[in-house]
N, CA, C and O atoms as CSV, one atom per row, in Angstrom:
chain,resi,resn,atom,element,x,y,z
A,1,MET,N,N,122.062,92.325,138.996
A,1,MET,CA,C,122.414,91.151,138.957
A,1,MET,C,C,124.035,90.980,138.963
A,1,MET,O,O,124.683,91.776,138.284
A,2,ALA,N,N,124.663,90.044,139.651
A,2,ALA,CA,C,126.000,89.823,139.874
A,2,ALA,C,C,126.524,89.232,138.594
A,2,ALA,O,O,125.869,88.390,137.980
A,3,ARG,N,N,127.695,89.663,138.185
A,3,ARG,CA,C,128.405,89.097,136.943
A,3,ARG,C,C,129.179,87.877,137.412
A,3,ARG,O,O,129.825,87.862,138.459
A,4,MET,N,N,129.080,86.913,136.618
A,4,MET,CA,C,129.911,85.697,136.926
A,4,MET,C,C,131.198,85.767,136.134
A,4,MET,O,O,131.148,86.121,134.956
A,5,GLY,N,N,132.367,85.448,136.715
A,5,GLY,CA,C,133.520,85.426,136.101
A,5,GLY,C,C,133.866,84.133,135.414
A,5,GLY,O,O,133.160,83.139,135.586
A,6,ARG,N,N,134.844,84.117,134.703
A,6,ARG,CA,C,135.313,82.904,134.080
A,6,ARG,C,C,135.704,81.875,135.211
A,6,ARG,O,O,136.355,82.192,136.206
A,7,PRO,N,N,135.208,80.541,134.931
A,7,PRO,CA,C,135.565,79.669,135.962
A,7,PRO,C,C,137.119,79.277,135.875
A,7,PRO,O,O,137.694,79.180,134.791
A,8,PRO,N,N,137.754,79.058,137.122
A,8,PRO,CA,C,139.123,78.662,137.136
A,8,PRO,C,C,139.470,77.479,136.260
A,8,PRO,O,O,138.681,76.541,136.154
A,9,LYS,N,N,140.655,77.502,135.617
A,9,LYS,CA,C,141.095,76.411,134.981
A,9,LYS,C,C,141.779,75.391,135.805
A,9,LYS,O,O,142.374,75.769,136.814
A,10,ALA,N,N,141.759,74.074,135.468
A,10,ALA,CA,C,142.438,73.120,136.122
A,10,ALA,C,C,144.068,73.351,136.093
A,10,ALA,O,O,144.562,73.950,135.138
A,11,GLU,N,N,144.820,72.898,137.079
A,11,GLU,CA,C,146.266,73.222,137.070
A,11,GLU,C,C,146.901,72.770,135.683
A,11,GLU,O,O,147.720,73.508,135.136
A,12,GLY,N,N,146.567,71.696,135.180
A,12,GLY,CA,C,147.065,71.186,133.957
A,12,GLY,C,C,146.769,71.981,132.773
A,12,GLY,O,O,147.459,71.811,131.768
A,13,GLU,N,N,145.732,72.911,132.780
A,13,GLU,CA,C,145.305,73.496,131.619
A,13,GLU,C,C,145.852,75.064,131.578
A,13,GLU,O,O,145.764,75.757,130.564
A,14,LYS,N,N,146.333,75.445,132.622
A,14,LYS,CA,C,146.967,76.768,132.737
A,14,LYS,C,C,148.215,76.949,131.783
A,14,LYS,O,O,148.989,76.020,131.557
A,15,LYS,N,N,148.336,78.051,131.307
A,15,LYS,CA,C,149.356,78.379,130.216
A,15,LYS,C,C,150.289,79.307,130.969
A,15,LYS,O,O,149.830,80.010,131.869
A,16,GLU,N,N,151.670,79.351,130.626
A,16,GLU,CA,C,152.576,80.369,131.058
A,16,GLU,C,C,152.758,81.336,130.034
A,16,GLU,O,O,152.593,81.102,128.837
A,17,ARG,N,N,153.099,82.420,130.519
A,17,ARG,CA,C,153.407,83.579,129.673
A,17,ARG,C,C,155.010,83.851,129.658
A,17,ARG,O,O,155.696,83.944,130.676
A,18,GLU,N,N,155.465,83.957,128.386
A,18,GLU,CA,C,156.939,84.216,128.238
A,18,GLU,C,C,157.075,85.324,127.139
A,18,GLU,O,O,156.290,85.423,126.196
A,19,SER,N,N,158.099,86.111,127.342
A,19,SER,CA,C,158.352,87.178,126.117
A,19,SER,C,C,159.331,86.478,125.258
A,19,SER,O,O,160.375,86.032,125.732
A,20,ILE,N,N,158.995,86.360,123.895
A,20,ILE,CA,C,159.829,85.743,123.027
A,20,ILE,C,C,160.033,86.725,121.860
A,20,ILE,O,O,159.049,87.252,121.341
A,21,TYR,N,N,161.336,86.998,121.413
A,21,TYR,CA,C,161.512,87.822,120.233
A,21,TYR,C,C,161.948,87.091,119.089
A,21,TYR,O,O,162.867,86.275,119.158
A,22,PHE,N,N,161.277,87.372,117.953
A,22,PHE,CA,C,161.489,86.567,116.822
A,22,PHE,C,C,162.083,87.529,115.627
A,22,PHE,O,O,161.773,88.719,115.571
A,23,ASP,N,N,162.904,86.949,114.739
A,23,ASP,CA,C,163.211,87.624,113.596
A,23,ASP,C,C,162.027,87.966,112.692
A,23,ASP,O,O,161.033,87.257,112.532
A,24,LYS,N,N,162.263,89.125,112.134
A,24,LYS,CA,C,161.271,89.713,111.300
A,24,LYS,C,C,160.476,88.635,110.380
A,24,LYS,O,O,159.259,88.458,110.326
A,25,ASP,N,N,161.488,87.980,109.685
A,25,ASP,CA,C,160.847,86.961,108.648
A,25,ASP,C,C,160.061,85.808,109.335
A,25,ASP,O,O,159.092,85.240,108.830
A,26,ILE,N,N,160.546,85.565,110.422
A,26,ILE,CA,C,160.000,84.325,111.225
A,26,ILE,C,C,158.528,84.921,111.776
A,26,ILE,O,O,157.565,84.188,111.551
A,27,ILE,N,N,158.330,85.884,112.312
A,27,ILE,CA,C,157.034,86.369,112.904
A,27,ILE,C,C,156.121,86.694,111.747
A,27,ILE,O,O,154.921,86.502,111.944
A,28,GLU,N,N,156.517,87.177,110.522
A,28,GLU,CA,C,155.756,87.320,109.343
A,28,GLU,C,C,155.231,85.979,108.902
A,28,GLU,O,O,154.050,85.804,108.603
A,29,TRP,N,N,156.145,85.047,108.872
A,29,TRP,CA,C,155.626,83.522,108.467
A,29,TRP,C,C,154.721,83.044,109.372
A,29,TRP,O,O,153.762,82.394,108.956
A,30,LEU,N,N,154.888,83.293,110.749
A,30,LEU,CA,C,154.014,82.611,111.722
A,30,LEU,C,C,152.618,83.414,111.614
A,30,LEU,O,O,151.573,82.783,111.774
A,31,ARG,N,N,152.591,84.652,111.373
A,31,ARG,CA,C,151.306,85.361,111.369
A,31,ARG,C,C,150.554,84.956,110.055
A,31,ARG,O,O,149.330,84.832,110.082
A,32,GLU,N,N,151.181,84.774,109.047
A,32,GLU,CA,C,150.606,84.367,107.774
A,32,GLU,C,C,149.926,82.931,108.011
A,32,GLU,O,O,148.738,82.733,107.754
A,33,LYS,N,N,150.794,81.938,108.530
A,33,LYS,CA,C,150.389,80.712,108.763
A,33,LYS,C,C,149.163,80.553,109.819
A,33,LYS,O,O,148.289,79.700,109.668
A,34,ALA,N,N,149.190,81.351,110.765
A,34,ALA,CA,C,148.170,81.414,111.625
A,34,ALA,C,C,146.898,81.979,111.113
A,34,ALA,O,O,145.820,81.462,111.405
A,35,ALA,N,N,146.996,83.044,110.345
A,35,ALA,CA,C,145.760,83.563,109.693
A,35,ALA,C,C,145.120,82.625,108.679
A,35,ALA,O,O,143.896,82.548,108.585
A,36,LYS,N,N,145.927,81.929,107.941
A,36,LYS,CA,C,145.465,80.925,107.050
A,36,LYS,C,C,144.538,79.823,107.858
A,36,LYS,O,O,143.538,79.354,107.315
A,37,GLU,N,N,144.875,79.502,108.980
A,37,GLU,CA,C,144.281,78.460,109.744
A,37,GLU,C,C,143.178,79.087,110.698
A,37,GLU,O,O,142.434,78.369,111.367
A,38,ASP,N,N,143.123,80.416,110.716
A,38,ASP,CA,C,142.120,81.142,111.659
A,38,ASP,C,C,142.486,80.939,113.049
A,38,ASP,O,O,141.621,80.674,113.885
A,39,ARG,N,N,143.709,81.047,113.347
A,39,ARG,CA,C,144.321,80.761,114.736
A,39,ARG,C,C,145.073,81.846,115.120
A,39,ARG,O,O,145.423,82.680,114.284
A,40,THR,N,N,145.414,81.953,116.475
A,40,THR,CA,C,146.330,83.067,116.843
A,40,THR,C,C,147.739,82.639,116.657
A,40,THR,O,O,147.945,81.444,116.443
A,41,VAL,N,N,148.747,83.481,116.715
A,41,VAL,CA,C,150.004,83.118,116.493
A,41,VAL,C,C,150.566,82.077,117.734
A,41,VAL,O,O,151.343,81.138,117.561
A,42,SER,N,N,150.019,82.464,118.899
A,42,SER,CA,C,150.444,81.596,120.020
A,42,SER,C,C,149.822,80.161,119.806
A,42,SER,O,O,150.541,79.182,120.004
A,43,VAL,N,N,148.660,80.021,119.454
A,43,VAL,CA,C,148.168,78.584,119.102
A,43,VAL,C,C,148.894,77.938,118.015
A,43,VAL,O,O,149.214,76.752,118.093
A,44,GLU,N,N,149.172,78.673,116.996
A,44,GLU,CA,C,150.022,77.968,115.834
A,44,GLU,C,C,151.335,77.621,116.264
A,44,GLU,O,O,151.830,76.553,115.902
A,45,LEU,N,N,152.009,78.492,117.072
A,45,LEU,CA,C,153.414,78.250,117.453
A,45,LEU,C,C,153.316,76.952,118.450
A,45,LEU,O,O,154.144,76.046,118.362
A,46,ASN,N,N,152.334,76.927,119.327
A,46,ASN,CA,C,152.272,75.760,120.139
A,46,ASN,C,C,151.975,74.499,119.460
A,46,ASN,O,O,152.408,73.427,119.884
A,47,ARG,N,N,151.202,74.608,118.355
A,47,ARG,CA,C,151.002,73.446,117.531
A,47,ARG,C,C,152.360,72.859,116.764
A,47,ARG,O,O,152.656,71.667,116.683
A,48,ILE,N,N,153.042,73.870,116.275
A,48,ILE,CA,C,154.345,73.587,115.516
A,48,ILE,C,C,155.323,72.966,116.621
A,48,ILE,O,O,155.888,71.896,116.393
A,49,LEU,N,N,155.488,73.565,117.663
A,49,LEU,CA,C,156.407,73.114,118.674
A,49,LEU,C,C,156.031,71.700,119.223
A,49,LEU,O,O,156.899,70.869,119.487
A,50,ARG,N,N,154.755,71.479,119.374
A,50,ARG,CA,C,154.237,70.179,119.878
A,50,ARG,C,C,154.703,69.074,118.959
A,50,ARG,O,O,155.277,68.062,119.361
A,51,ARG,N,N,154.387,69.363,117.572
A,51,ARG,CA,C,154.798,68.331,116.687
A,51,ARG,C,C,156.251,68.065,116.615
A,51,ARG,O,O,156.668,66.933,116.369
A,52,LEU,N,N,157.051,69.095,116.829
A,52,LEU,CA,C,158.592,68.928,116.897
A,52,LEU,C,C,158.870,68.201,118.030
A,52,LEU,O,O,159.617,67.226,117.947
A,53,LYS,N,N,158.339,68.560,119.165
A,53,LYS,CA,C,158.660,67.802,120.378
A,53,LYS,C,C,158.328,66.231,120.275
A,53,LYS,O,O,159.042,65.362,120.777
A,54,GLU,N,N,157.208,66.001,119.591
A,54,GLU,CA,C,156.839,64.538,119.391
A,54,GLU,C,C,157.783,63.868,118.562
A,54,GLU,O,O,158.173,62.736,118.850
A,55,GLN,N,N,158.203,64.519,117.493
A,55,GLN,CA,C,159.228,64.005,116.563
A,55,GLN,C,C,160.574,63.726,117.250
A,55,GLN,O,O,161.224,62.742,116.895
A,56,GLU,N,N,160.998,64.496,118.161
A,56,GLU,CA,C,162.159,64.190,118.742
A,56,GLU,C,C,162.104,63.083,119.827
A,56,GLU,O,O,163.117,62.534,120.260
A,57,GLY,N,N,160.953,62.822,120.198
A,57,GLY,CA,C,160.729,61.679,120.997
A,57,GLY,C,C,161.008,61.991,122.475
A,57,GLY,O,O,160.868,61.115,123.328
């Protein structure tokens, strides 16, 4: 039986990868915050930055 792959995402749903380096205290805080919410660091960071972006208008 042929294996089906993951369906392709729409262009607007695709995410970009970037290497970002954090100070030790910041990444520890992000990891703790993400773990409390049962999220990945990436998801939590996106949520934080989206809120900040909305606040700036």
